[in-house]
C-alpha positions as CSV (number, residue, x, y, z in Angstrom):
1,M,21.1,135.1,157.3
2,Q,18.0,137.2,157.3
3,I,19.7,140.2,158.9
4,S,22.6,140.1,156.6
5,A,20.4,139.9,153.6
6,M,18.9,143.2,154.8
7,W,22.0,144.8,154.0
8,N,22.8,142.8,151.0
9,H,25.3,140.9,152.9
10,Q,27.6,143.8,153.2
11,I,27.6,143.9,157.3
12,D,30.2,142.2,159.2
13,A,28.8,139.0,160.4
14,N,30.7,139.4,163.8
15,L,28.7,142.6,164.2
16,I,25.4,140.8,163.6
17,Y,26.6,138.0,166.1
18,T,27.4,140.6,168.7
19,A,24.2,142.4,168.2
20,L,22.1,139.2,168.5
21,S,24.0,138.4,171.8
22,L,23.3,142.0,173.2
23,C,19.7,141.4,172.1
24,K,19.3,137.9,173.5
25,N,18.8,136.5,170.2
26,D,15.7,138.4,169.4
27,V,16.0,139.1,165.6
28,N,13.6,141.6,165.3
29,L,15.2,143.8,168.2
30,T,18.5,143.1,166.6
31,K,17.4,144.6,163.2
32,Q,16.1,147.7,165.1
33,L,19.5,148.0,166.9
34,L,21.5,147.7,163.7
35,L,19.5,150.1,161.8
36,K,19.7,152.8,164.6
37,F,23.5,151.9,164.7
38,E,23.8,152.6,160.9
39,Q,22.2,155.8,161.1
40,W,24.0,156.7,164.2
41,K,27.5,155.9,162.4
42,F,27.1,158.8,160.0
43,R,25.8,161.5,162.3
44,D,27.7,164.0,164.3
45,N,31.2,162.6,162.8
46,N,30.8,159.5,165.0
47,E,33.1,157.4,162.5
48,Q,35.7,160.0,162.9
49,N,35.5,160.1,166.6
50,Y,36.0,156.5,166.6
51,K,39.2,157.0,164.4
52,K,40.5,159.3,167.2
53,R,40.1,156.6,169.7
54,M,41.0,153.8,167.5
55,N,44.4,153.2,169.1
56,E,43.1,152.9,172.5
57,F,40.8,149.9,171.2
58,L,44.0,148.3,169.5
59,K,45.9,148.5,172.7
60,K,43.5,146.2,174.4
61,R,43.8,144.0,171.4
62,C,40.3,144.9,170.1
63,C,40.8,144.7,166.3
64,N,37.6,144.5,164.8
65,H,36.8,148.2,163.8
66,N,33.0,147.4,163.1
67,I,32.7,145.8,166.7
68,N,34.3,148.7,168.4
69,L,32.4,151.3,166.5
70,F,29.1,149.3,167.3
71,L,30.2,149.2,171.0
72,M,30.6,153.0,171.2
73,F,26.9,153.5,169.9
74,Y,25.7,150.6,172.3
75,V,27.3,152.3,175.5
76,K,26.7,155.9,174.4
77,D,24.1,156.4,177.2
78,K,25.3,153.8,179.5
79,T,27.8,154.1,182.4
80,V,30.2,151.3,180.7
81,D,33.0,152.5,178.5
82,A,33.2,150.8,175.1
83,I,37.0,150.4,175.4
84,K,36.4,148.1,178.6
85,L,33.3,146.5,177.1
86,S,35.1,145.4,173.7
87,P,37.5,142.9,175.0
88,V,34.7,141.5,177.5
89,M,32.5,140.9,174.5
90,T,35.2,139.7,172.3
91,V,36.5,137.1,174.9
92,N,33.1,136.1,176.5
93,I,30.9,135.6,173.5
94,G,33.8,135.1,171.1
95,L,33.8,136.3,167.4
96,P,33.2,133.1,165.4
97,F,33.6,134.5,161.9
98,V,37.2,135.0,160.7
């Protein structure tokens, strides 16, 4: 709730849940990660780049665009592909908020 309040409850609860999971439930680390994500999202046409790849995510049944975009941000410097990570995260940790 603390993290959601930071964004006036305008942020997807599943995105917070995913970020918390990736940060091993460290709230301060999660806040920093989400802040960096929000900044990254609007730089270098990253949202537009996601829209170009959106159908690849949808083919894997990854329909939460916020999670997909977040995972593109999260894996940008890693060897894992966001399209492969998204279904794993969705299935393994589940997205509890409808």
